[in-house]
N, C-alpha and C positions, 0 to 999 in steps of 0.2 A: 145486154143485161136485161133481165126480166124484172121490171118494176112491179108487175102484177103479182108475182109470187111473193115478193117482199111485203106487199100490202096485205095479202092473205095471211101470212105468218104474223104480221103485226096485229091483225084482227083476232087471231087465235089466242095469242099471248097477252093481248090487251096492253100493248106498249105505246098507247097514244100519250101525247104530252098531257101532263096533268095541268089543269087550270089552277091559277093562283087562288088561294083562299082569301077571302076578304075578312078583314078584322071586324068583328062585331063589337063595337064598344058601346053602342047605344047612348052616346053622349057622356059616358062616365070616364073619368080619367083615373088612372091607377098610379099610386105612388108607393115606393118602398117605405115601410114603417118599422121602427124598432121599438119593441115593448119590453121594458125591464120589470122584473118582479120587485116586490117591496124589499126583499133582502138585497138584491143587486143595487137598488136605489140607495139603501142605507150604506152599503159598502162604498158606493161612489161618493156619497157625502162625507163619509169618514176619511176616505182617501184624499179628498180635496182639503179637508180640515188639517190632516196630517202634513200635507205638502205645504200648507201655509204656516205651519208651526216651525220655528227655528230648532235646529238640533241641540243647540246649547243655550241655556238660560243665562245670558251674559250678565244680567244684573246680579244673579246669585253667585256666579263664578267670581265676578269682580269684588263683591263684598268679602267673600272667603279669602281671596287672594290678598286683599288689603289687610285683613286681620292676621294672615300668616306673615306678611311682611312686617307688621307692627309687633309681632310676637304676642298677640292677644287672642289668637285662635286656640280654643281648648276643646279637647275631645273627651267625652265621658267614657272612661275606660271600661266600666261595667257594660255600657250599651254596646261599645265596640266589640268586647269579648263575646257578648250574647249573640250579636249578628254574625260574628266569625264562626261560632259553634253551629248556628243555624245553617250556614252555608256548608260547613264541613259535614254535618249530619245529612244534609240533602244530597251529598255525593254518593252516599251508600244506601 
């Protein structure tokens, strides 16, 4: 086996081992950072507030339920009809 021929070919194509590069940090440490826009921060605050709010206002539901059980709950028919028409007109 001719080692000399291999060495010559290696010199032509430049296939020497590459030296490891040294990291140049110059004493600084790098950390990942996350920066949110003002809109994203507002959305995050709103999401947290919404998560802390219960889905059902139990105090309001219990008072209406109590009035219904006592037959003292009254609905304003004109108000109900007006809201019903608003919803109906909103469909078309």
